[in-house]
Phi, psi and omega in degrees: 000146189210130169266133189250009176143186180268115180289314180198161172231142179244122175262137170255120188221161178276330187231091182300320185296317181292324177290326176300312179299317179305309188285326174297313177297326181293336178116006179282152177265122181284127173275318171200146180224150175200185180291341193240000175191159171216131185234127181240138183248128176266158179306327181286352182099350180290157179230146171249121184242125184250123185230151175286154176304139178090354175302134181296347180281345181271153178301144174226126000292158178299127183293341178196155181287152173088183177290155174151181180282117187258337181216129174253126178255115180271135180273133183244145190286320187223161177297325180295317175302315181298319181291322182291317177295318179300316180295318178297312179298321183298336177288352183228325185226166176288138184234134173233164180232139173275170182297333179276006179091356176300133179266132180240141175206167175233123181296160178301332182279354181103000181278121173283135176228161175220154176234135184213143174299136185213139170249110181287136182282145173277142181215164178267130177222125189216141175225150179286145172303150182259123172277145171233167184302337182244359184220124190231065179295342178254066182268137185049041184213131179275159177289162176294134171264130179246142177253346175206160177272129180236096177303135186258326185219162165266108182285312182199165175234152183228135182225150168280139183227134175288350178208080190292329175294312176300323178299313178297314184297328175294315178299317182296314186297317191252335188243357176076027181282149182260139171288127183246302183211151176237115171274099196301125183085346181248325177170175184239132174266133180224146181247132172294146189299332183260019179237169180236345178302150184313311179214148174259341181204149178222127176256129181258139183294120175292348178285344178301146187303326186268357186273153172288169181274002190221164174308135178198148177289141175248300176201169179230137185245135182245133183286123174247164187287321187196179181296327179302316184290324175300308181302316180298316180297318179297317181293321181291318181296319178296317177302320181285356176099009180268100183277136172275094184298336185260016187303314181295331182272336180260357180087010182062234173279119185212195181221134174279126178296320189297325184240000182068004188279139170282141182217160167206129179261140173237133179284129178281161172299158170065023180054039181279355183123195180241150168254132186244129162281133195218125181215155174057044173281161173292143176245135194227162168225194185284004172275352179301139174252122182302153180230153173242133188237146162291132191300331182285329180280325184274344191289304185206164179285155179304131176207151185297324183262013170287156176304148186302329183293341181257010182217170182112178187274353186257013178287125181287126177278081192239101176221131179223151177287141192222040182298330180279356178059028178300329183293342179295325197299324181292345189241012177285144181279139171229002178201158180284162178088168181298141179258149180291141177243136181263165171068211185296331180299329180288345181271352182295141180239176179299329178293338182273351189303320187282352176266357180291000000 
């Protein structure tokens, strides 16, 4: 059984018009818009759907207060896979079906999910070769010129989880997700079985000082062709008036060491979370060996305007292979409520959130 990506995401918001403007400026193509909904179609066939709070298409009860991504719909490759996942989920949680056959469930951490048959679209994605001082694959050739940023795919979604180890293991048990990397104490990266991007989902530890005590959306990442397209998108969004309030804390345009990905975060209206331009991530298959990282080493490359906790000469170069998952044990939940975190993790602040 195999999930081949994110078929769609449903946002619940207070101001549909403002969110519509945001996504158009971000580079998404509007399929339809009105006062009561906005639907955007990506080249891969994924959709971003914006709905007002209380719309019957949104999960009820609402998984968390305020604006944000309320439902993730995972695309499944075959009817047999869909039935197998539905049966597996039903052994642990309540499962319902919509008239179109979509399977709905709510994970133990509070996350509403849905599964739907999906045929991912083929699309064109192209980047210029990169020259170095001793290697010149782009000889007598100019780089591709771009006039706008066009997100091609939804690469991943990120949520706060009150039990991030348990959240991953639920997805692994019923949906076939693979363990990829563990940023120790901050979260687990997991890849859907039918995808190759470094991760399809990342769960962030609710025990962190800046985190809520409950399941909540954090950000969504869109696949871009290259760093040029990320830079162009960042510049256009700033020109359009969408300020990245966390720019100084996340390093602006930078690169995550854990996944090699270039990134830039944009704050959505209504404190709904962040939308991320995302390029040049690692691509993996089942030969990958999971790793456990010190969160300071794995988060981002050294940069002057990153939070102090993520830079300097005392960052431990701590990465180890973790196929046996020994790193999980210290972070398993054994009682409700926030758990104490020792050491550097306890020093994290809200300003550090975007560098995780």
